[in-house]
N, C-alpha and C positions, 0 to 999 in steps of 0.2 A: 747436853748442850742447852744453854739457857736461851729463852726467847726474850727479847727486848720489847717492851710495850710502852705505849703512850695512853694516857687517860685524859679524856675530855668530859667534864661534868660541870654545869653551871651552878649546882647546888654544892656548897662547900661541905655541908655534913655528909651528903651522900658520896661525895668524892673521897673524903676521908674513910668512910666506911668500906668502899670498894677497895681502896689502897690497903687497908689493915687486913681485909679478908683475903686478898691475893698474896700477901706476904707469906701465907701458909703454904703456898705452891713454889717449891724450891726450884723448879724449872723456869720460873718467871722472874724477870728483873724489870722494875720500873725505870724507864729513862727519864721521863718527865711527865708532869700533870698540868692540866690547863683548865681555866675557868671560863674561857671564851674561844669561839672558833677562830678568830683572827690570829691569835697567837699560835694555835695548832697549825693553821694554814701556813703561816710564815715558817714555822719550824720544819715542816715537811717539804717545803720548797728547797731546803738546802740539806736536810738530814733524811736518813731512811730508818726503818724499823721493821720489826716482824709482825707486830699486832698493834691495833689501834681500837681502844674501847671508847665508844662515843655514845653520849646521851644527846640525841639531836633535837631536844625540846626547844632550844633557842636557835634561830637561824637555820631552821631545818631545810629550806629551799636551797640556801647557799652550800649547806653540807653536802646534800644529795648531788647537786651540780658538781661540787669539788670531787667527790668520790668517783663519779663517772669520768671527769675530765682527766684525773691523774691515774685512773685504772687501778685503784687500790682495794677494790671490792673484796678480794680474797684475803685482805688483811684486817678487815673491819668487822667489829662485833658491836651491834647496837645494844644499849642497856637503857630500858625505857619502861614506863608504866602504860604507854599508849599502844594498843594493838595496831593502830594505823602504821606505826613505825616498823612493826614486824612485817606487815604487807609491803610497805615501801622498800624494806631491806630485801625482801624476797624478790621483788621486781628488779632491784639493782644488782642482785646476786651476791650479797655480802656473805661472809663466812657464817655468821650465826646471829640470832637475837635472843637476848636474855631479858625476860620480864622482870622488872624491879619489884621487891628486893630479890636478888637471886642468891641461892645457897652456894657454898663451896662445892658441894657434890654436883650441882648443875654446871658450874663452870668447869669441873673436871671432864664433863662430856665434851665441852667445847675443845679442850686440850686434846682429847681423843680424836676429835674431827680433824684438828690441825695435824696431828701425827699421820692419820689415815690419809689425808690429802698429800702429805709429803711422800708417803709410800705409794700412792696411787691406787689406794683401797677405798672402794665405796663403803661408807658407814652403814652398818645395819643395826637398828634398835634391837636389843635383846628380846623384847616382846615379839618382834616380827621373825625371830628365829624359830618360833614354834610352828606347828603344823595343824591343819585340819584334815579330817577324812571325808570324802564324799563318794557317793555311788555314781559311776558314769559308765555307761555301755556295760551294764551288769557287772562291773568290776569296782572294787574299793580302791580309790586313788588317795594318795597322801599329798597334800599341797602345802609347801612352805609359805607362810603368810607374807614373808618379803618378796616372794616371786609374783604375787598377784598384782596386776597393773590396774585392772578395773573389773567391775562385775556389772552385767547388764541383764535386765529383765527380759524374758521371752515367754509370756504367757504363764503357763504353770511351771516353767523352768527358769533357771538362771543360767547365764553364760559367764564362767570365770576365766579370765584371760590372763595368761602369763606370757613371758617373752618366747617360751618354747611350745606352749600348747594351750588349746582352749577346751574347757570342760563344760559339757552341757549336763546340768544337775537338776533333778526334780526337786524344786524348793521355791517358796515365795522370797521376795526380797527381804521381808521382815524376818523370815526364818534363818536366811544366811547372815543377815545383819547381827543377829543375836550370837552368832558363832565366831564373830571376828572382833578384835578390840576396837571399841568406839574411838579411842584416842588417835588411832592411826588410819582408820577408814571413815570416809564421810559420804553420806547419801546426798549428792548434790543435785539430784533430780529424781523424780519418782521411779525412773527407769535406770538409773546409774549409781553406782558406789564406786569411789575412787580411792586408791592407796595414796595417801598425802605425801608419802616419800617419792612418788612417781610424778608429782606435779612439777612441771617446768616452769609454767607461767599461767596467769589467768586474767580475764577481762571481766567486764560487767556481766556477760552472759555465757562465757565459755571457760572451761578449765582445759589447759593444754597439757597433754602428756607427750612423750617422745614421738609416738606414731599415731596418736589419736586426739581428736577434739571432742570434749565431753560438754554437753549443755549444762549450764548452771542456772537454775530456776531463780526468778527474782526473790522468792520467799526464803531461799537457802543462802543467799549471797552473804549476808552478815554472819550467819552461822558458820559458813565455810571459812571466812576470814578469821574468826575466832578460833576455829578448830585448827587451822594451819599454823596460827602464831603460837598456840600452846601444845603443839604435838610432842614436844620433848619433855 
């Protein structure tokens, strides 16, 4: 089944490049492309689509408001050079963010996310399917990286928290940080490391997980935004 998509990009050259690149994906069909937000908005008031690729570089406030008002977050993918658009997209709850220029391989990950959402499957990055072994209560335990929600410092120990179990492990935060992929785990505070896939939302001083609020230190704020936007 083909997915119909719309494309908004104020840059003519960039728009042509995206269109040509996505022609290689047989399951995608371009319905219409736009150079300005007004035309896209008018089109969506009368027509529906499966997917909307938007570079929000122009009229970004109007675009953000429109997405919220029309409830199309799960159909929208932002394509932009600005990491601030990744953060805003996350706050809005859009489907994905693609840093420009994106590769065909990166867009195929977006297509996988669409299919997994359609099937009700939570996407798991292949790197997070790996495991680490830790010593806990005189036993060796294997923990899948995707299961880790956060890690917390406890003196000479760290607490590794998953949805099913908590592991108290003799290790420094630096030591455990060296054993997990930097791209998917971020030390947002001297006492906390979070799995970026578990983040639901964040503010100026707090990272929100499903059942936990984690402090975000001022010195780590910009680094956290960058890490989240480039985690794929």
